[in-house]
N, CA, C, O and the ligand as a Tripos MOL2 file, in Angstrom:
@<TRIPOS>MOLECULE
protein
  269   267    68     0     0
PROTEIN
NO_CHARGES

@<TRIPOS>ATOM
      1 N           9.6450   35.2970  -28.3350 N.3       1 MET1
      2 CA          9.6250   34.1980  -27.3750 C.3       1 MET1
      3 C           8.9430   34.6480  -26.0960 C.2       1 MET1
      4 O           9.2070   35.7370  -25.5850 O.2       1 MET1
      5 N           8.0900   33.8210  -25.6000 N.am      2 ASP2
      6 CA          7.3390   34.1470  -24.3890 C.3       2 ASP2
      7 C           8.2380   33.9490  -23.1730 C.2       2 ASP2
      8 O           8.7260   32.8470  -22.9230 O.2       2 ASP2
      9 N           8.4490   35.0220  -22.4240 N.am      3 GLU3
     10 CA          9.3760   34.9410  -21.2970 C.3       3 GLU3
     11 C           8.7200   34.4390  -20.0190 C.2       3 GLU3
     12 O           9.4130   34.1800  -19.0350 O.2       3 GLU3
     13 N           7.4120   34.2970  -20.0150 N.am      4 ARG4
     14 CA          6.7670   33.8140  -18.8000 C.3       4 ARG4
     15 C           7.2300   32.3920  -18.5030 C.2       4 ARG4
     16 O           7.5370   31.6160  -19.4070 O.2       4 ARG4
     17 N           7.2700   32.0780  -17.2250 N.am      5 ASP5
     18 CA          7.7620   30.7470  -16.8680 C.3       5 ASP5
     19 C           6.6110   29.7640  -16.6470 C.2       5 ASP5
     20 O           6.7990   28.6990  -16.0580 O.2       5 ASP5
     21 N           5.4210   30.1300  -17.1240 N.am      6 ASP6
     22 CA          4.3260   29.1630  -17.0540 C.3       6 ASP6
     23 C           4.7130   27.8920  -17.7900 C.2       6 ASP6
     24 O           5.3290   27.9270  -18.8560 O.2       6 ASP6
     25 N           4.3380   26.7760  -17.1970 N.am      7 TRP7
     26 CA          4.5360   25.4610  -17.7930 C.3       7 TRP7
     27 C           5.9940   25.0220  -17.8370 C.2       7 TRP7
     28 O           6.3180   24.0160  -18.4670 O.2       7 TRP7
     29 N           6.8720   25.7640  -17.1780 N.am      8 SER8
     30 CA          8.2240   25.2460  -17.0910 C.3       8 SER8
     31 C           8.2280   24.0520  -16.1400 C.2       8 SER8
     32 O           7.4100   23.9780  -15.2220 O.2       8 SER8
     33 N           9.1310   23.1420  -16.3600 N.am      9 SER9
     34 CA          9.1390   21.9260  -15.5580 C.3       9 SER9
     35 C          10.0110   22.0980  -14.3260 C.2       9 SER9
     36 O          11.0120   22.8140  -14.3450 O.2       9 SER9
     37 N           9.6120   21.4300  -13.2630 N.am     10 PHE10
     38 CA         10.3570   21.4440  -12.0110 C.3      10 PHE10
     39 C          10.6020   19.9940  -11.6060 C.2      10 PHE10
     40 O           9.7020   19.1550  -11.6540 O.2      10 PHE10
     41 N          11.8240   19.7260  -11.2130 N.am     11 SER11
     42 CA         12.1700   18.3770  -10.7640 C.3      11 SER11
     43 C          12.7540   18.4470   -9.3690 C.2      11 SER11
     44 O          13.5230   19.3520   -9.0450 O.2      11 SER11
     45 N          12.3870   17.4990   -8.5650 N.am     12 TRP12
     46 CA         13.0020   17.3750   -7.2480 C.3      12 TRP12
     47 C          12.8870   15.9250   -6.8210 C.2      12 TRP12
     48 O          12.1880   15.1210   -7.4360 O.2      12 TRP12
     49 N          13.5980   15.6190   -5.7440 N.am     13 HIS13
     50 CA         13.5720   14.2550   -5.2400 C.3      13 HIS13
     51 C          12.4040   14.0840   -4.2850 C.2      13 HIS13
     52 O          12.1920   14.9080   -3.3950 O.2      13 HIS13
     53 N          11.6610   13.0310   -4.4690 N.am     14 CYS14
     54 CA         10.5320   12.7310   -3.6000 C.3      14 CYS14
     55 C          11.0400   12.6330   -2.1630 C.2      14 CYS14
     56 O          11.9510   11.8520   -1.8880 O.2      14 CYS14
     57 N          10.4700   13.4070   -1.2450 N.am     15 PRO15
     58 CA         10.9490   13.3550    0.1490 C.3      15 PRO15
     59 C          10.6750   12.0140    0.8140 C.2      15 PRO15
     60 O          11.2960   11.6800    1.8230 O.2      15 PRO15
     61 N           9.7730   11.2670    0.2680 N.am     16 ASN16
     62 CA          9.3930    9.9970    0.8830 C.3      16 ASN16
     63 C          10.3240    8.8690    0.4810 C.2      16 ASN16
     64 O          10.7970    8.1260    1.3410 O.2      16 ASN16
     65 N          10.6010    8.7240   -0.8200 N.am     17 CYS17
     66 CA         11.3890    7.5800   -1.2800 C.3      17 CYS17
     67 C          12.6640    8.0110   -1.9910 C.2      17 CYS17
     68 O          13.5300    7.1740   -2.2460 O.2      17 CYS17
     69 N          12.8050    9.2780   -2.3160 N.am     18 GLY18
     70 CA         14.0440    9.7530   -2.9060 C.3      18 GLY18
     71 C          14.1000    9.7080   -4.4100 C.2      18 GLY18
     72 O          15.0770   10.1720   -4.9990 O.2      18 GLY18
     73 N          13.0770    9.1620   -5.0600 N.am     19 ASP19
     74 CA         13.0740    9.1210   -6.5150 C.3      19 ASP19
     75 C          12.8420   10.5160   -7.1000 C.2      19 ASP19
     76 O          12.2190   11.3760   -6.4770 O.2      19 ASP19
     77 N          13.3510   10.7100   -8.2930 N.am     20 LEU20
     78 CA         13.1780   12.0000   -8.9510 C.3      20 LEU20
     79 C          11.7780   12.1090   -9.5420 C.2      20 LEU20
     80 O          11.3130   11.2070  -10.2390 O.2      20 LEU20
     81 N          11.1200   13.2130   -9.2580 N.am     21 VAL21
     82 CA          9.7990   13.4680   -9.8330 C.3      21 VAL21
     83 C           9.8730   14.7610  -10.6360 C.2      21 VAL21
     84 O          10.6880   15.6390  -10.3560 O.2      21 VAL21
     85 N           9.0110   14.8570  -11.6340 N.am     22 THR22
     86 CA          8.9730   16.0430  -12.4780 C.3      22 THR22
     87 C           7.5360   16.4920  -12.6410 C.2      22 THR22
     88 O           6.6520   15.6860  -12.9340 O.2      22 THR22
     89 N           7.3070   17.7800  -12.4490 N.am     23 GLY23
     90 CA          5.9590   18.3060  -12.6300 C.3      23 GLY23
     91 C           6.0120   19.6300  -13.3550 C.2      23 GLY23
     92 O           7.0820   20.1990  -13.5720 O.2      23 GLY23
     93 N           4.8440   20.1060  -13.7240 N.am     24 TYR24
     94 CA          4.7390   21.3610  -14.4480 C.3      24 TYR24
     95 C           3.8860   22.3380  -13.6590 C.2      24 TYR24
     96 O           2.8320   21.9800  -13.1330 O.2      24 TYR24
     97 N           4.3420   23.5420  -13.5860 N.am     25 LYS25
     98 CA          3.6300   24.5640  -12.8240 C.3      25 LYS25
     99 C           2.3890   25.0030  -13.5820 C.2      25 LYS25
    100 O           2.4250   25.2090  -14.7950 O.2      25 LYS25
    101 N           1.2940   25.1440  -12.8510 N.am     26 ASN26
    102 CA          0.0970   25.6670  -13.4970 C.3      26 ASN26
    103 C           0.0390   27.1830  -13.3070 C.2      26 ASN26
    104 O           0.9530   27.7890  -12.7480 O.2      26 ASN26
    105 N          -1.0380   27.7720  -13.7760 N.am     27 ARG27
    106 CA         -1.1080   29.2340  -13.7650 C.3      27 ARG27
    107 C          -1.2180   29.8140  -12.3670 C.2      27 ARG27
    108 O          -0.9290   30.9930  -12.1630 O.2      27 ARG27
    109 N          -1.6300   29.0010  -11.3980 N.am     28 GLU28
    110 CA         -1.7190   29.4910  -10.0230 C.3      28 GLU28
    111 C          -0.4040   29.3260   -9.2680 C.2      28 GLU28
    112 O          -0.3260   29.6550   -8.0840 O.2      28 GLU28
    113 N           0.6290   28.8200   -9.9420 N.am     29 GLY29
    114 CA          1.9010   28.6270   -9.2690 C.3      29 GLY29
    115 C           1.9800   27.3430   -8.4840 C.2      29 GLY29
    116 O           2.8480   27.1890   -7.6250 O.2      29 GLY29
    117 N           1.0720   26.4070   -8.7720 N.am     30 PHE30
    118 CA          1.0820   25.1200   -8.1000 C.3      30 PHE30
    119 C           1.7040   24.0730   -9.0030 C.2      30 PHE30
    120 O           1.5310   24.1010  -10.2220 O.2      30 PHE30
    121 N           2.4240   23.1550   -8.3940 N.am     31 ILE31
    122 CA          2.9580   22.0240   -9.1360 C.3      31 ILE31
    123 C           2.4810   20.7660   -8.4220 C.2      31 ILE31
    124 O           2.8530   20.5280   -7.2720 O.2      31 ILE31
    125 N           1.6710   19.9680   -9.0850 N.am     32 LYS32
    126 CA          1.1650   18.7520   -8.4750 C.3      32 LYS32
    127 C           1.7700   17.5600   -9.1770 C.2      32 LYS32
    128 O           1.6890   17.4320  -10.3990 O.2      32 LYS32
    129 N           2.3860   16.6770   -8.3830 N.am     33 VAL33
    130 CA          3.1000   15.5420   -8.9380 C.3      33 VAL33
    131 C           2.7560   14.3030   -8.1210 C.2      33 VAL33
    132 O           2.6550   14.3650   -6.8960 O.2      33 VAL33
    133 N           2.5800   13.1900   -8.7990 N.am     34 GLU34
    134 CA          2.4850   11.9250   -8.0890 C.3      34 GLU34
    135 C           3.7530   11.1410   -8.3450 C.2      34 GLU34
    136 O           4.1420   10.9290   -9.4940 O.2      34 GLU34
    137 N           4.4000   10.7100   -7.2700 N.am     35 CYS35
    138 CA          5.6150    9.9170   -7.4020 C.3      35 CYS35
    139 C           5.2760    8.5600   -8.0010 C.2      35 CYS35
    140 O           4.3810    7.8710   -7.5120 O.2      35 CYS35
    141 N           5.9790    8.1790   -9.0470 N.am     36 GLY36
    142 CA          5.7080    6.9090   -9.6950 C.3      36 GLY36
    143 C           6.1740    5.7110   -8.9030 C.2      36 GLY36
    144 O           5.7970    4.5820   -9.2150 O.2      36 GLY36
    145 N           6.9840    5.9290   -7.8880 N.am     37 THR37
    146 CA          7.5270    4.8150   -7.1070 C.3      37 THR37
    147 C           6.6970    4.5420   -5.8580 C.2      37 THR37
    148 O           6.2700    3.4090   -5.6330 O.2      37 THR37
    149 N           6.4670    5.5610   -5.0530 N.am     38 CYS38
    150 CA          5.7470    5.3410   -3.7940 C.3      38 CYS38
    151 C           4.3400    5.9210   -3.8340 C.2      38 CYS38
    152 O           3.5800    5.7570   -2.8790 O.2      38 CYS38
    153 N           3.9830    6.5930   -4.9140 N.am     39 HIS39
    154 CA          2.6390    7.1320   -5.1460 C.3      39 HIS39
    155 C           2.2560    8.2260   -4.1630 C.2      39 HIS39
    156 O           1.0750    8.5260   -3.9900 O.2      39 HIS39
    157 N           3.2410    8.8140   -3.5280 N.am     40 SER40
    158 CA          2.9440   10.0130   -2.7620 C.3      40 SER40
    159 C           2.5580   11.1300   -3.7230 C.2      40 SER40
    160 O           3.1120   11.2480   -4.8160 O.2      40 SER40
    161 N           1.6070   11.9400   -3.3010 N.am     41 VAL41
    162 CA          1.2180   13.0860   -4.1030 C.3      41 VAL41
    163 C           1.7980   14.3280   -3.4420 C.2      41 VAL41
    164 O           1.6060   14.5660   -2.2490 O.2      41 VAL41
    165 N           2.5040   15.1030   -4.2320 N.am     42 MET42
    166 CA          3.1300   16.3190   -3.7110 C.3      42 MET42
    167 C           2.5470   17.5330   -4.4050 C.2      42 MET42
    168 O           2.4010   17.5580   -5.6270 O.2      42 MET42
    169 N           2.2210   18.5240   -3.6240 N.am     43 VAL43
    170 CA          1.7480   19.7920   -4.1650 C.3      43 VAL43
    171 C           2.7620   20.8520   -3.7370 C.2      43 VAL43
    172 O           2.8990   21.1630   -2.5540 O.2      43 VAL43
    173 N           3.4520   21.3850   -4.7090 N.am     44 ARG44
    174 CA          4.4820   22.3800   -4.4380 C.3      44 ARG44
    175 C           3.9440   23.7470   -4.8170 C.2      44 ARG44
    176 O           3.3910   23.9350   -5.9000 O.2      44 ARG44
    177 N           4.1120   24.6870   -3.9200 N.am     45 ARG45
    178 CA          3.6260   26.0410   -4.1630 C.3      45 ARG45
    179 C           4.8110   26.9910   -4.2010 C.2      45 ARG45
    180 O           5.6200   27.0370   -3.2740 O.2      45 ARG45
    181 N           4.8980   27.7390   -5.2720 N.am     46 LEU46
    182 CA          5.9510   28.7360   -5.3810 C.3      46 LEU46
    183 C           5.3800   30.0600   -4.8930 C.2      46 LEU46
    184 O           4.6260   30.7280   -5.6000 O.2      46 LEU46
    185 N           5.7480   30.4200   -3.6900 N.am     47 LYS47
    186 CA          5.1670   31.6170   -3.0990 C.3      47 LYS47
    187 C           5.9660   32.8490   -3.4970 C.2      47 LYS47
    188 O           5.4050   33.8190   -4.0060 O.2      47 LYS47
    189 N           7.2410   32.8120   -3.2710 N.am     48 THR48
    190 CA          8.1200   33.8730   -3.7420 C.3      48 THR48
    191 C           9.3570   33.1820   -4.3130 C.2      48 THR48
    192 O           9.4570   31.9550   -4.2990 O.2      48 THR48
    193 N          10.2730   33.9630   -4.8010 N.am     49 HIS49
    194 CA         11.4960   33.3620   -5.3270 C.3      49 HIS49
    195 C          12.3150   32.7210   -4.2130 C.2      49 HIS49
    196 O          13.1510   31.8530   -4.4640 O.2      49 HIS49
    197 N          12.0650   33.1570   -2.9810 N.am     50 ARG50
    198 CA         12.8560   32.6350   -1.8730 C.3      50 ARG50
    199 C          12.0730   31.6690   -1.0090 C.2      50 ARG50
    200 O          12.6330   31.0780   -0.0860 O.2      50 ARG50
    201 N          10.8120   31.4970   -1.2820 N.am     51 HIS51
    202 CA          9.9900   30.6750   -0.4060 C.3      51 HIS51
    203 C           9.0630   29.8170   -1.2520 C.2      51 HIS51
    204 O           8.1920   30.3270   -1.9570 O.2      51 HIS51
    205 N           9.2600   28.5230   -1.1710 N.am     52 ASN52
    206 CA          8.2390   27.6410   -1.7150 C.3      52 ASN52
    207 C           8.0450   26.4980   -0.7630 C.2      52 ASN52
    208 O           8.9130   26.2140    0.0630 O.2      52 ASN52
    209 N           6.9200   25.8400   -0.8680 N.am     53 SER53
    210 CA          6.5860   24.7840    0.0730 C.3      53 SER53
    211 C           6.0970   23.5680   -0.6960 C.2      53 SER53
    212 O           5.5710   23.6780   -1.8030 O.2      53 SER53
    213 N           6.2840   22.4090   -0.0840 N.am     54 ILE54
    214 CA          5.8070   21.1640   -0.6800 C.3      54 ILE54
    215 C           4.9450   20.4500    0.3570 C.2      54 ILE54
    216 O           5.4100   20.1340    1.4520 O.2      54 ILE54
    217 N           3.6980   20.2020    0.0060 N.am     55 ASP55
    218 CA          2.8300   19.3740    0.8340 C.3      55 ASP55
    219 C           2.8810   17.9550    0.2920 C.2      55 ASP55
    220 O           2.8010   17.7340   -0.9160 O.2      55 ASP55
    221 N           3.0130   17.0080    1.1920 N.am     56 ILE56
    222 CA          3.1500   15.6110    0.7820 C.3      56 ILE56
    223 C           1.9630   14.8220    1.3180 C.2      56 ILE56
    224 O           1.6340   14.8850    2.5020 O.2      56 ILE56
    225 N           1.3340   14.0830    0.4230 N.am     57 PHE57
    226 CA          0.2170   13.2310    0.8100 C.3      57 PHE57
    227 C           0.6070   11.7970    0.4780 C.2      57 PHE57
    228 O           0.6360   11.4010   -0.6870 O.2      57 PHE57
    229 N           0.9040   11.0300    1.5140 N.am     58 THR58
    230 CA          1.3080    9.6440    1.3020 C.3      58 THR58
    231 C           0.0840    8.7500    1.3520 C.2      58 THR58
    232 O          -0.6840    8.8100    2.3120 O.2      58 THR58
    233 N          -0.1110    7.9260    0.3430 N.am     59 PRO59
    234 CA         -1.3040    7.0820    0.3290 C.3      59 PRO59
    235 C          -1.3050    6.0920    1.4750 C.2      59 PRO59
    236 O          -0.3110    5.4100    1.7220 O.2      59 PRO59
    237 N          -2.4180    6.0180    2.1660 N.am     60 ILE60
    238 CA         -2.5460    5.1060    3.2990 C.3      60 ILE60
    239 C          -2.5660    3.6720    2.7900 C.2      60 ILE60
    240 O          -3.2650    3.3560    1.8270 O.2      60 ILE60
    241 N          -1.8060    2.8180    3.4340 N.am     61 GLY61
    242 CA         -1.8400    1.4040    3.0980 C.3      61 GLY61
    243 C          -0.8410    0.9870    2.0510 C.2      61 GLY61
    244 O          -0.6960   -0.2060    1.7850 O.2      61 GLY61
    245 N          -0.1450    1.9340    1.4470 N.am     62 ILE62
    246 CA          0.8470    1.5660    0.4310 C.3      62 ILE62
    247 C           2.2420    1.6070    1.0470 C.2      62 ILE62
    248 O           2.9600    0.6070    1.0460 O.2      62 ILE62
    249 N           2.6100    2.7520    1.5620 N.am     63 VAL63
    250 CA          3.8820    2.8640    2.2600 C.3      63 VAL63
    251 C           3.6630    3.7660    3.4710 C.2      63 VAL63
    252 O           2.6800    4.5020    3.5590 O.2      63 VAL63
    253 N           4.5840    3.6840    4.3700 N.am     64 GLU64
    254 CA          4.5180    4.5960    5.4990 C.3      64 GLU64
    255 C           5.4540    5.7540    5.2470 C.2      64 GLU64
    256 O           6.4810    5.6180    4.5820 O.2      64 GLU64
    257 N           5.0840    6.8850    5.7850 N.am     65 MET65
    258 CA          5.9090    8.0680    5.6460 C.3      65 MET65
    259 C           7.2770    7.8130    6.2650 C.2      65 MET65
    260 O           7.3810    7.4160    7.4260 O.2      65 MET65
    261 N           8.3030    8.0410    5.4930 N.am     66 MET66
    262 CA          9.6600    7.7550    5.9570 C.3      66 MET66
    263 C          10.3800    9.0050    6.4400 C.2      66 MET66
    264 O          11.4970    8.9180    6.9510 O.2      66 MET66
    265 N           9.7610   10.1500    6.2870 N.am     67 VAL67
    266 CA         10.4400   11.3790    6.7000 C.3      67 VAL67
    267 C           9.9880   11.7760    8.0810 C.2      67 VAL67
    268 O          10.4440   12.7880    8.6130 O.2      67 VAL67
    269 ZN          8.3040    8.6030   -3.8200 Zn       68 ZN68
@<TRIPOS>BOND
     1     1     2 1
     2     2     3 1
     3     3     4 2
     4     3     5 am
     5     5     6 1
     6     6     7 1
     7     7     8 2
     8     7     9 am
     9     9    10 1
    10    10    11 1
    11    11    12 2
    12    11    13 am
    13    13    14 1
    14    14    15 1
    15    15    16 2
    16    15    17 am
    17    17    18 1
    18    18    19 1
    19    19    20 2
    20    19    21 am
    21    21    22 1
    22    22    23 1
    23    23    24 2
    24    23    25 am
    25    25    26 1
    26    26    27 1
    27    27    28 2
    28    27    29 am
    29    29    30 1
    30    30    31 1
    31    31    32 2
    32    31    33 am
    33    33    34 1
    34    34    35 1
    35    35    36 2
    36    35    37 am
    37    37    38 1
    38    38    39 1
    39    39    40 2
    40    39    41 am
    41    41    42 1
    42    42    43 1
    43    43    44 2
    44    43    45 am
    45    45    46 1
    46    46    47 1
    47    47    48 2
    48    47    49 am
    49    49    50 1
    50    50    51 1
    51    51    52 2
    52    51    53 am
    53    53    54 1
    54    54    55 1
    55    55    56 2
    56    55    57 am
    57    57    58 1
    58    58    59 1
    59    59    60 2
    60    59    61 am
    61    61    62 1
    62    62    63 1
    63    63    64 2
    64    63    65 am
    65    65    66 1
    66    66    67 1
    67    67    68 2
    68    67    69 am
    69    69    70 1
    70    70    71 1
    71    71    72 2
    72    71    73 am
    73    73    74 1
    74    74    75 1
    75    75    76 2
    76    75    77 am
    77    77    78 1
    78    78    79 1
    79    79    80 2
    80    79    81 am
    81    81    82 1
    82    82    83 1
    83    83    84 2
    84    83    85 am
    85    85    86 1
    86    86    87 1
    87    87    88 2
    88    87    89 am
    89    89    90 1
    90    90    91 1
    91    91    92 2
    92    91    93 am
    93    93    94 1
    94    94    95 1
    95    95    96 2
    96    95    97 am
    97    97    98 1
    98    98    99 1
    99    99   100 2
   100    99   101 am
   101   101   102 1
   102   102   103 1
   103   103   104 2
   104   103   105 am
   105   105   106 1
   106   106   107 1
   107   107   108 2
   108   107   109 am
   109   109   110 1
   110   110   111 1
   111   111   112 2
   112   111   113 am
   113   113   114 1
   114   114   115 1
   115   115   116 2
   116   115   117 am
   117   117   118 1
   118   118   119 1
   119   119   120 2
   120   119   121 am
   121   121   122 1
   122   122   123 1
   123   123   124 2
   124   123   125 am
   125   125   126 1
   126   126   127 1
   127   127   128 2
   128   127   129 am
   129   129   130 1
   130   130   131 1
   131   131   132 2
   132   131   133 am
   133   133   134 1
   134   134   135 1
   135   135   136 2
   136   135   137 am
   137   137   138 1
   138   138   139 1
   139   139   140 2
   140   139   141 am
   141   141   142 1
   142   142   143 1
   143   143   144 2
   144   143   145 am
   145   145   146 1
   146   146   147 1
   147   147   148 2
   148   147   149 am
   149   149   150 1
   150   150   151 1
   151   151   152 2
   152   151   153 am
   153   153   154 1
   154   154   155 1
   155   155   156 2
   156   155   157 am
   157   157   158 1
   158   158   159 1
   159   159   160 2
   160   159   161 am
   161   161   162 1
   162   162   163 1
   163   163   164 2
   164   163   165 am
   165   165   166 1
   166   166   167 1
   167   167   168 2
   168   167   169 am
   169   169   170 1
   170   170   171 1
   171   171   172 2
   172   171   173 am
   173   173   174 1
   174   174   175 1
   175   175   176 2
   176   175   177 am
   177   177   178 1
   178   178   179 1
   179   179   180 2
   180   179   181 am
   181   181   182 1
   182   182   183 1
   183   183   184 2
   184   183   185 am
   185   185   186 1
   186   186   187 1
   187   187   188 2
   188   187   189 am
   189   189   190 1
   190   190   191 1
   191   191   192 2
   192   191   193 am
   193   193   194 1
   194   194   195 1
   195   195   196 2
   196   195   197 am
   197   197   198 1
   198   198   199 1
   199   199   200 2
   200   199   201 am
   201   201   202 1
   202   202   203 1
   203   203   204 2
   204   203   205 am
   205   205   206 1
   206   206   207 1
   207   207   208 2
   208   207   209 am
   209   209   210 1
   210   210   211 1
   211   211   212 2
   212   211   213 am
   213   213   214 1
   214   214   215 1
   215   215   216 2
   216   215   217 am
   217   217   218 1
   218   218   219 1
   219   219   220 2
   220   219   221 am
   221   221   222 1
   222   222   223 1
   223   223   224 2
   224   223   225 am
   225   225   226 1
   226   226   227 1
   227   227   228 2
   228   227   229 am
   229   229   230 1
   230   230   231 1
   231   231   232 2
   232   231   233 am
   233   233   234 1
   234   234   235 1
   235   235   236 2
   236   235   237 am
   237   237   238 1
   238   238   239 1
   239   239   240 2
   240   239   241 am
   241   241   242 1
   242   242   243 1
   243   243   244 2
   244   243   245 am
   245   245   246 1
   246   246   247 1
   247   247   248 2
   248   247   249 am
   249   249   250 1
   250   250   251 1
   251   251   252 2
   252   251   253 am
   253   253   254 1
   254   254   255 1
   255   255   256 2
   256   255   257 am
   257   257   258 1
   258   258   259 1
   259   259   260 2
   260   259   261 am
   261   261   262 1
   262   262   263 1
   263   263   264 2
   264   263   265 am
   265   265   266 1
   266   266   267 1
   267   267   268 2
@<TRIPOS>SUBSTRUCTURE
     1 MET1         2 RESIDUE 1 A MET
     2 ASP2         6 RESIDUE 1 A ASP
     3 GLU3        10 RESIDUE 1 A GLU
     4 ARG4        14 RESIDUE 1 A ARG
     5 ASP5        18 RESIDUE 1 A ASP
     6 ASP6        22 RESIDUE 1 A ASP
     7 TRP7        26 RESIDUE 1 A TRP
     8 SER8        30 RESIDUE 1 A SER
     9 SER9        34 RESIDUE 1 A SER
    10 PHE10       38 RESIDUE 1 A PHE
    11 SER11       42 RESIDUE 1 A SER
    12 TRP12       46 RESIDUE 1 A TRP
    13 HIS13       50 RESIDUE 1 A HIS
    14 CYS14       54 RESIDUE 1 A CYS
    15 PRO15       58 RESIDUE 1 A PRO
    16 ASN16       62 RESIDUE 1 A ASN
    17 CYS17       66 RESIDUE 1 A CYS
    18 GLY18       70 RESIDUE 1 A GLY
    19 ASP19       74 RESIDUE 1 A ASP
    20 LEU20       78 RESIDUE 1 A LEU
    21 VAL21       82 RESIDUE 1 A VAL
    22 THR22       86 RESIDUE 1 A THR
    23 GLY23       90 RESIDUE 1 A GLY
    24 TYR24       94 RESIDUE 1 A TYR
    25 LYS25       98 RESIDUE 1 A LYS
    26 ASN26      102 RESIDUE 1 A ASN
    27 ARG27      106 RESIDUE 1 A ARG
    28 GLU28      110 RESIDUE 1 A GLU
    29 GLY29      114 RESIDUE 1 A GLY
    30 PHE30      118 RESIDUE 1 A PHE
    31 ILE31      122 RESIDUE 1 A ILE
    32 LYS32      126 RESIDUE 1 A LYS
    33 VAL33      130 RESIDUE 1 A VAL
    34 GLU34      134 RESIDUE 1 A GLU
    35 CYS35      138 RESIDUE 1 A CYS
    36 GLY36      142 RESIDUE 1 A GLY
    37 THR37      146 RESIDUE 1 A THR
    38 CYS38      150 RESIDUE 1 A CYS
    39 HIS39      154 RESIDUE 1 A HIS
    40 SER40      158 RESIDUE 1 A SER
    41 VAL41      162 RESIDUE 1 A VAL
    42 MET42      166 RESIDUE 1 A MET
    43 VAL43      170 RESIDUE 1 A VAL
    44 ARG44      174 RESIDUE 1 A ARG
    45 ARG45      178 RESIDUE 1 A ARG
    46 LEU46      182 RESIDUE 1 A LEU
    47 LYS47      186 RESIDUE 1 A LYS
    48 THR48      190 RESIDUE 1 A THR
    49 HIS49      194 RESIDUE 1 A HIS
    50 ARG50      198 RESIDUE 1 A ARG
    51 HIS51      202 RESIDUE 1 A HIS
    52 ASN52      206 RESIDUE 1 A ASN
    53 SER53      210 RESIDUE 1 A SER
    54 ILE54      214 RESIDUE 1 A ILE
    55 ASP55      218 RESIDUE 1 A ASP
    56 ILE56      222 RESIDUE 1 A ILE
    57 PHE57      226 RESIDUE 1 A PHE
    58 THR58      230 RESIDUE 1 A THR
    59 PRO59      234 RESIDUE 1 A PRO
    60 ILE60      238 RESIDUE 1 A ILE
    61 GLY61      242 RESIDUE 1 A GLY
    62 ILE62      246 RESIDUE 1 A ILE
    63 VAL63      250 RESIDUE 1 A VAL
    64 GLU64      254 RESIDUE 1 A GLU
    65 MET65      258 RESIDUE 1 A MET
    66 MET66      262 RESIDUE 1 A MET
    67 VAL67      266 RESIDUE 1 A VAL
    68 ZN68       269 GROUP 0 **** ****
């Protein structure tokens, strides 16, 4: 069994609307997800086991950033 965590799924709540989103990590450690509810695009970067970041891109004209 391959122990690498490539392609494992990550789920979190969209910071904009609160809906659950699920994405898959690519080989660079990035997870890109588009929220199906508010269409915000989130790029999550796993930097270390203790530090990851999420960039949120809210589409202009659809909803306003609520955070
Ligand atoms: Zn959302």
